N, C-alpha and C positions, 0 to 999 in steps of 0.2 A: 576422438582427438588425442586423448592420453595414450591410447594403444599405438597410434601412428608415431607419436613423439618417442615412446619407449622403443618401438621398432627402429626408428631412425638412429637413436642413441646407441642401441645394441649393434646395429650394422656399422656405424662409425667406429665403435670400440673394437669390433672384430677386425675391421680393415686396418686400423692403426697398429694393432699388435701383430700384424702379419699372419693372421689365422687362416688365410687362404692357402690351400695346399695343392701342389702339383708334384708328380714324381720327378726326380732329378733329371732323368733322361728327357722328359718332356720339356723341362725348363731349358735345357741346352738346345734342343731342337728348335724351340721358339726363338732363340736368340742367334740362330745361324744366318749367315748371309752366303748364298751360293754354295752351300754345303760346308762352309767354314764357320769359324767363330765370329761373333759380332765384335769387331775390334773397338767400337766405341764404348762397349761395356768393359772390355778387357783392359784397355789402355788408361790406367789410372794408378793410384798409389794403393797398394794392398798390404795389410798388416796381418800377420799370422795370429790366430786365436786358438791356442792350444787348450784353453778352458772349455771349448765346445767340442773337442775331439773325443770320439768314443773308441778309436783304435789307432794303431801306429801307421796304417796304410793311407788313410784319408787325412788331408790337411785342410783346415778351414781357414780362409783368409777373409777379412772384412775390409770394406772400403775405408778410405781415410777419414770419412766423417763419422765413423762408428765410435761409440764410447767403450773403450776397453780398459780393464784395470791396469794399474802400473805394473811394469815388468822390467827386470834387469836387462833382458834381451828379448826382442820380439823380431823374428825374421820378417823382412819386408821386401817387396818387389815394386818397382815402378816400371810399368810397361809403356813404351812409346809406340806410336803408330808407324814409325819408320823402321821397326824391327830391332831397335835397341832397347835396352832395359838397364835399370840400376838395381843392384841387389845389395842387401845389408850384410856386411861381413862381420862375422863373430870373431873378434880379435881376442887372443888369450890375455892381453893386458887391459881388457875392458875399454880399449880405444876403438870402439866400433865405428865403421864408416861405410858409405855407399861406394861400391865399385861398379865400373861399367861392364856390361855384358850385352848379349843379343838373344833374340828369341825368334822362332818361326813355327808355324803350324806345319806339320808334316803333310806332304802332298797326298800320300796314300791313307792318311788318317787325320783329317783336319781338326779333330778334337784332341790330338796329342801335340803338346808343345815341346820343342827342343830348345832348352835354355843353355846357352854357353856362358860359363863363368870362368874367365881366364882360360886355363887349359882343360878344364873339365866340362863335360856335356851331360845334362840330365834330360831324360824324357819323362814327362808327366802328363797324365790324362786329365782333361777338364771334365769333371763329373757334374758340376753345376756352375752356372754363371748367371748371376742376376746383377742389378745395379749395386747391390750391397754385399753379396756373397760370392766368393770364388772357392769352390771345393775342388782340390786337386788330389788325384790318386797316383801315388808313386808306381812306376812301372818297373817290375823286376828286370834285372839286366838280361835275363834270358828271353824276355818278351820285347826288348827294344826293337824299334823299326827304323829303317833308313829313310 
């Protein structure tokens, strides 16, 4: 009886700390709909979490229910299912605000998002997408796709 109780507690502790592991590409494939991204997971408020980054290429974003430490500026995206988005503008006078933009998954690569911010367009690859984590990989300008 004690062994079963210990096993149950250990299993619950492992699940609550997120100790289950899947490769990032497997996570993205599990969340695809018809070869594209699961927009129900993507369309929410995401906060940049530079504290978790290990390089300058991959950007980690956390869902709005995550506990992140205070920061003077933290990039944010709010993706809407109608193809619009709001992005947090880094103002030089610290008067940061959300600005409207748009997003779309590229037809020839549904894991690449094209985000339009005013007159600029960014292409970023979704490397991981779960309910709590969005990991984006910046695409070099030489690798951009139409």
